[in-house]
TORLO-626515 format. One record per residue (C-alpha): z, x, y; residue number from 1; residue in one letter. Coordinates in steps of 0.02 Angstrom, whole numbers. Layout:
N
      w      u      v resi resn
      Z      X      Y  NUM    A
...
//
This chain:
295
      w      u      v resi resn
  -1007   -570     79    1    X
   -893   -583    -72    2    X
   -750   -458    -70    3    X
   -690   -381   -233    4    X
   -508   -425   -265    5    X
   -364   -328   -341    6    X
   -183   -369   -379    7    X
    -46   -242   -341    8    X
     74   -224   -487    9    X
    222   -212   -367   10    X
    202   -401   -360   11    X
    277   -415   -535   12    X
    391   -263   -536   13    X
    560   -342   -500   14    X
    585   -234   -345   15    X
    662   -370   -237   16    X
    805   -489   -274   17    X
    750   -629   -389   18    X
    576   -560   -421   19    X
    512   -574   -599   20    X
    474   -411   -690   21    X
    329   -388   -809   22    X
    294   -233   -911   23    X
    136   -141   -859   24    X
     32   -206  -1008   25    X
     93   -384   -976   26    X
     50   -366   -791   27    X
   -127   -311   -835   28    X
   -150   -462   -946   29    X
    -81   -575   -809   30    X
   -200   -503   -678   31    X
   -346   -535   -795   32    X
   -290   -712   -833   33    X
   -270   -751   -648   34    X
   -449   -693   -615   35    X
   -434   -530   -518   36    X
   -574   -401   -522   37    X
   -456   -253   -527   38    X
   -278   -192   -511   39    X
   -179    -76   -399   40    X
    -40      6   -499   41    X
    133     49   -432   42    X
    153    234   -473   43    X
    338    232   -515   44    X
    452    147   -640   45    X
    450     17   -709   46    X
    261     32   -705   47    X
    154    190   -695   48    X
    279    333   -682   49    X
    216    512   -697   50    X
    366    544   -810   51    X
    309    416   -937   52    X
    120    436   -943   53    X
     51    586  -1037   54    X
   -124    600  -1108   55    X
    -84    489  -1257   56    X
     -7    346  -1157   57    X
   -149    355  -1031   58    X
   -275    336  -1172   59    X
   -181    184  -1237   60    X
   -181    110  -1063   61    X
   -365    149  -1043   62    X
   -404     56  -1206   63    X
   -310    -97  -1145   64    X
   -402    -93   -979   65    X
   -567    -81  -1072   66    X
   -521   -227  -1185   67    X
   -477   -330  -1032   68    X
   -631   -273   -933   69    X
   -513   -231   -791   70    X
   -529    -87   -669   71    X
   -390     17   -593   72    X
   -444     30   -411   73    X
   -295    126   -344   74    X
   -133    212   -395   75    X
      1    173   -266   76    X
    106    329   -234   77    X
    274    334   -145   78    X
    320    478    -31   79    X
    397    528    135   80    X
    350    702    197   81    X
    500    719    313   82    X
    620    679    172   83    X
    743    820    145   84    X
    710    902    314   85    X
    898    930    334   86    X
    894   1045    181   87    X
    746   1163    204   88    X
    807   1269     57   89    X
    755   1127    -61   90    X
    565   1121    -82   91    X
    555    931    -62   92    X
    378    930      6   93    X
    318   1040   -137   94    X
    395    915   -260   95    X
    304    772   -175   96    X
    138    866   -174   97    X
    162    900   -360   98    X
    192    713   -385   99    X
     26    677   -298  100    X
    -62    805   -408  101    X
      9    720   -562  102    X
    -54    553   -496  103    X
   -227    630   -476  104    X
   -220    685   -658  105    X
   -175    510   -714  106    X
   -305    433   -599  107    X
   -443    535   -677  108    X
   -383    486   -851  109    X
   -394    302   -801  110    X
   -564    315   -713  111    X
   -479    279   -548  112    X
   -543    369   -393  113    X
   -409    327   -264  114    X
   -225    368   -236  115    X
   -120    283   -102  116    X
      2    393     -6  117    X
    113    370    146  118    X
    147    485    294  119    X
    329    510    350  120    X
    475    411    417  121    X
    550    472    581  122    X
    681    608    560  123    X
    784    605    720  124    X
    845    783    688  125    X
    668    852    697  126    X
    555    857    852  127    X
    406    739    843  128    X
    276    879    846  129    X
    360    968    702  130    X
    360    808    600  131    X
    176    782    640  132    X
    129    961    592  133    X
    226    952    428  134    X
    145    785    384  135    X
    -31    847    421  136    X
     -3   1005    318  137    X
     66    907    170  138    X
    -77    782    173  139    X
   -205    921    183  140    X
   -132   1003     28  141    X
   -123    836    -62  142    X
   -306    806    -22  143    X
   -350    977    -91  144    X
   -251    946   -250  145    X
   -333    775   -274  146    X
   -507    845   -242  147    X
   -491    955   -397  148    X
   -484    795   -500  149    X
   -623    706   -405  150    X
   -498    587   -324  151    X
   -486    520   -146  152    X
   -322    515    -51  153    X
   -291    353     45  154    X
   -163    359    186  155    X
    -83    189    215  156    X
    -27    136    390  157    X
    151    103    337  158    X
    275    243    379  159    X
    323    288    558  160    X
    207    437    579  161    X
     33    378    628  162    X
     70    195    596  163    X
    -27    143    752  164    X
   -213    136    718  165    X
   -263    256    856  166    X
   -136    383    797  167    X
   -191    361    616  168    X
   -369    396    673  169    X
   -306    556    757  170    X
   -213    606    599  171    X
   -365    587    486  172    X
   -476    678    610  173    X
   -353    823    613  174    X
   -340    830    423  175    X
   -531    829    417  176    X
   -542    820    227  177    X
   -691    723    157  178    X
   -580    646     22  179    X
   -439    593    140  180    X
   -467    414    198  181    X
   -370    265    266  182    X
   -286    128    166  183    X
   -294     17    320  184    X
   -192   -144    319  185    X
   -186   -285    446  186    X
      0   -320    448  187    X
     53   -164    546  188    X
    -67   -186    694  189    X
    -31   -373    692  190    X
    155   -337    710  191    X
    114   -212    848  192    X
     22   -349    943  193    X
   -143   -257    930  194    X
   -320   -328    926  195    X
   -367   -328    741  196    X
   -554   -321    774  197    X
   -534   -170    888  198    X
   -421    -86    761  199    X
   -546   -107    618  200    X
   -692    -49    726  201    X
   -595    107    776  202    X
   -546    148    598  203    X
   -716    103    524  204    X
   -770    282    478  205    X
   -613    308    374  206    X
   -570    142    287  207    X
   -573    153     97  208    X
   -456     12     46  209    X
   -348   -128    115  210    X
   -195   -217     48  211    X
   -149   -388    114  212    X
      2   -503    123  213    X
     41   -640    248  214    X
    201   -664    347  215    X
    292   -777    468  216    X
    413   -725    605  217    X
    589   -795    599  218    X
    700   -773    756  219    X
    871   -696    731  220    X
   1026   -709    841  221    X
   1200   -631    843  222    X
   1348   -736    899  223    X
   1456   -663   1040  224    X
   1623   -756   1034  225    X
   1684   -693   1204  226    X
   1529   -766   1286  227    X
   1515   -920   1175  228    X
   1332   -874   1163  229    X
   1203   -780   1061  230    X
   1109   -617   1088  231    X
    932   -604   1025  232    X
    899   -484    880  233    X
    735   -418    810  234    X
    640   -555    717  235    X
    644   -553    528  236    X
    474   -554    443  237    X
    460   -662    287  238    X
    317   -664    164  239    X
    222   -827    137  240    X
     68   -873     35  241    X
    -98   -810    101  242    X
   -161   -910    249  243    X
      9   -981    298  244    X
     65   -837    410  245    X
     28   -770    583  246    X
    -89   -627    534  247    X
   -269   -664    584  248    X
   -350   -617    419  249    X
   -507   -714    461  250    X
   -545   -592    603  251    X
   -486   -442    503  252    X
   -596   -481    352  253    X
   -746   -532    456  254    X
   -736   -366    547  255    X
   -725   -272    382  256    X
   -883   -365    331  257    X
   -963   -317    497  258    X
   -935   -130    467  259    X
  -1006   -141    291  260    X
   -842   -118    198  261    X
   -871    -96     11  262    X
   -693    -73    -52  263    X
   -570   -193   -132  264    X
   -450   -314    -49  265    X
   -284   -299   -143  266    X
   -148   -431   -137  267    X
     37   -386   -146  268    X
    201   -479   -154  269    X
    320   -337   -114  270    X
    459   -424    -16  271    X
    555   -587    -24  272    X
    425   -725    -36  273    X
    431   -909     12  274    X
    467  -1003   -147  275    X
    560   -860   -231  276    X
    519   -733   -364  277    X
    497   -836   -522  278    X
    337   -802   -619  279    X
    271   -976   -582  280    X
    283   -948   -394  281    X
    210   -773   -403  282    X
     64   -841   -505  283    X
     40   -984   -383  284    X
     35   -866   -233  285    X
    -87   -750   -322  286    X
   -203   -897   -356  287    X
   -188   -954   -176  288    X
   -243   -780   -121  289    X
   -398   -792   -232  290    X
   -436   -965   -164  291    X
   -417   -900     14  292    X
   -537   -757    -21  293    X
   -662   -874   -101  294    X
   -662   -981     58  295    X
//
């Protein structure tokens, strides 16, 4: 099986120290030159912000995509449904749901059928069940808003709520919306020490998209002068070119093939990367991803 590939524009957005920044049109041209089938667009500045893209600018973007024969496979939204819980008088969740609705509008204008969203980060002031209920309710409403535009909502296993694959399965079952699926990535269950094959098989009914990046673990220690010794800290995780890290993508991708996955595999460089953030290194890593996928 040959997987369709996409490049996430966050890879050239200048979001981490030293990372090169391309404009959105220049990124699209770069993705085409590198040989990707499609693109995943970061739905915030400096790329696809809802504040900057009205009907006219979307049409201009659509013409460029058509000229490049490039498909937008996903708009990558950014949200946290427990954000602002300490100030219930401010309708923060409503604002975020409106943001998702605006993304659905732009997605339809760009012939894109998928929006990436997150769940929630833990809010220690709010009981777990209340956080869960609020997240489910917000995602249900987002799915309803997206459905009016013919768009699917993809929930990525990234934020604290439902980041474990079994809990994400529970979340999607509770939402029970036909257009609410999983943007299921390998790096979270790999960091959790989970069996990637078992995770994919469990999530199989819901997977609509996956985004990949590879990482290595680097041990960290804190010096204790009084003991003339070190205490162990949580490992740092550093991005490396595809195939050079600890994530078993061979098993992950083979299991996606086994379940008949038809979506894209998107590559992202969204944190400090071995070799730095210069365009030449970003391009080199993007090409290495395509070579890995071809093998």
